[in-house]
N, C-alpha and C positions, 0 to 999 in steps of 0.2 A: 520598403518596410524593415529590412534587415538592419539598417543603420539606426533606426529609431528604437530598437529593443533595448531596454534597460533591464538588468537582471534583478532589480529590487523586488519585483512582484512575480518572479518565476518560482514555482514550487514543483516538487515531485508529485506525481499523481498515479495512484495504483489502479490498474485496469486488468480485468480478466482478458487473457489472450483468446481470441476467437479465430478459428480457421488459420489460414496461412498469414504470417506477418513478414513474409520474405521481403527483404529490402527496406523494411521500415514503412511499408505502405499500409495505410489504414483507410477504410471506407466510412465516410460520415453520411448520415441521412438527415437532411434538413426537415424542418416542420412541415414543409409543403410536399415531402416525400421524395424530393430529388436527392440523388446521391453524388458524391464526389470522392475520388481517391486522391489522397495527399501523402506526402512523405513526412514522417515525424521521427524525431530522435527518441529512442527508447532502448531499454535492455531488459533481459529476462531477470526476474528476481529468483523465484523458485516455482516449480510446477506450472500452473496456469496463470501466474501473476507476472505482469510486466510493469516496469517503472517508465512512465511517460512524463510529460511536463505540461503545466498549464500556466497561463498568465492570469493573475487576479485582476479583473477589470472593475472591481467594486461590487457590482450587482450580478456578475456572472464570471465564469472561468472560460477562457479560450484555450483550446489545445495548441501548444506550441508546434509550429510546423518547421521543418528543416530549413526552408527558404527564409525564415525569420531570423536565423542565427547569424551573427556577425561572422565574417570569414575567419577561419582559423580556430574557432572555438571548438574544443574537443568535447566528446560526451562526458569524459571524466571531469572536465572543468565545469560543464553545465550541471552535472550531478552535485558536485561540491557546492556550487553557488546556490542551487535550489535547496539543498539540505541546510545550508547556513541560514537561508531565509526562514525555513521552518523553525530552526532553533531560535531565531531572533523574534519571530512574530507569533508563534503558536505555543501556548502553555499546556503541556500535558500533565495529567494527574492520574494516579492509579485509583480505581474505584473497585469496591467489592460488588459481586453479583449476589443475587438472592439464592443461588444454588452452590455457592462455595468457590467460585472462580474469581478472577480479577479481569478488569478491562482497563484500557487506556482511554481517557476521554479528553476532548478538547473543544467541543462545540459543534461537531457534526460534519465537517468537511474533510478534516485531515487526520482522522484517527488511523486509517489504514496506512497513511504515509509514514507513520512512526517506524515502520520496518526499515526505512531508509536512514534513520538517524544513527550515526555512529555512536556506539556505546549503550544504546537503549536496551539491547538484549542482555548485555553484561550486567546492567543495573537490575533488571528483572531477575536474572539468575542469582544475583547476590541477595535479593529480597527473599527468594525461595530457598536459597542455599542448596539448590539441587537443579538438575535439568528440568526443563519445563516444556509443555506442549502449548503451541499457539495456533489460533485460528484467525483468519481474516475473511469472515463471511460477507462483509458489506463495507462500503466506503466509510461508514461511520461506526464500525464495530471492529475492535481487535480484542481478543479474549485469550487468557492464559490460565493454566493450571499446573501444579507440580506434576511432573511426569510419573512419579511413583505412587500417585493417589488414584487408584482405579475408579473409585466412585466419582471423583471430580472429572476424570477424563471421560467417563460415560456421560456425565451431565453436560460436558462441553460438546460432545458429539450430538446429543439430543438438541442442544441449543443451536448448533450450526445447522442442523436439519430444519428446525423451525424457521430460522432466519432465511435460509435459502428457499424455502417453500412459500413464505409469505412476506418477506421483507422487501425493502426498497434498496436500490443501488447495490444489488448483490454482486459478490466477487468470486469467492472460491469455497468449495467443499473440502479442500485439502487441509490436513493438519500438518504442522511443522514441529519437529523435535529440535530443541536447542540444547546443545551440550555445553555445560560449563567448563568441561575439560578442553574441548577443541575450539570453543567460541564460534561454533558454526551451526546453522540451521540445516536440517535435512527434511525432505518431504517424506512423510510416512503414510501417504495415501489419503483417500477421501474419508470423511467422517462417517458416511453411510453409503 
């Protein structure tokens, strides 16, 4: 299978890290309840979020396993190719929320993956012209507010809690502060 992989349909995929991820091993549970442990390429983004990789098979996504990679492909090369595919195939737009925040939208599967795109945080920081707080509470939700606006930060926290308690494909309760000075995200803890 490794020789058959083409990188045209490989994308980064954000997942919440659960338990021990030592050695890149992850446990999958099939619809029939059987489980299997497989090796997957991945790296930590921040807090409890990891960057994994999927292959778009048209009607579903398959988790990329380590044994599918051509020999010699590094995680850095894989990350770059997957992010380039996102830039080529997915169109993000900034949308306003009803409570004064902003979100990135693109159709429902790759919103959280925007955290992988080089330059996206700088673009958002330029729009706000100040540091911002970001949340990635679900696969299809990425939200931001200016860091200096206490009311909107509070609204962000309430929204994250609501999504985590009743949403689908939930990811993280954590909030991330982006500094326009250092161009880096830092984990500032859970929203609630």
